[in-house]
C-alpha positions in Angstrom: 118.6 -14.6 -24.6 119.1 -14.4 -28.4 116.3 -14.0 -30.9 116.8 -17.5 -32.0 116.4 -18.9 -28.5 113.4 -16.7 -27.9 111.7 -18.0 -31.1 112.6 -21.6 -30.2 111.0 -21.1 -26.7 107.8 -19.6 -28.3 107.6 -22.6 -30.7 108.0 -25.1 -27.9 105.3 -23.4 -25.8 102.9 -23.2 -28.8 103.4 -26.9 -29.6 102.8 -27.9 -26.0 99.6 -25.7 -25.8 98.4 -27.3 -29.0 98.9 -30.8 -27.7 97.0 -29.8 -24.5 94.0 -28.6 -26.6 94.0 -31.8 -28.5 94.2 -33.8 -25.2 91.3 -31.8 -23.8 89.2 -32.5 -26.9 89.9 -36.2 -26.6 89.0 -36.1 -22.9 85.7 -34.4 -23.8 85.1 -37.2 -26.4 85.5 -39.8 -23.7 88.7 -41.3 -24.9 90.7 -43.5 -22.4 93.3 -41.6 -20.5 96.1 -44.1 -21.3 95.4 -43.7 -25.0 95.5 -39.9 -24.7 98.8 -40.1 -22.9 100.2 -42.3 -25.7 98.9 -40.0 -28.4 100.2 -36.8 -26.9 103.4 -38.1 -25.2 102.1 -36.6 -22.0 102.5 -38.5 -18.7 99.3 -39.9 -17.3 99.5 -37.4 -14.5 99.3 -34.5 -17.0 96.2 -36.1 -18.6 94.6 -36.4 -15.1 95.4 -32.7 -14.5 93.7 -31.8 -17.8 90.7 -33.9 -17.0 90.0 -31.7 -14.0 90.0 -28.7 -16.2 87.6 -30.2 -18.7 85.1 -31.6 -16.1 
């Protein structure tokens, strides 16, 4: 794997983790799962998975 590919993979992972943290905060605030899915572009199943981590 080239350095450029490695850096790209790191950026993608960081972006995903950042979106997960935002989703968790929105869950904690009581926002509707469908709205969180729309805001983060995550599937509803991913939001449900994150809800289990928050609660």
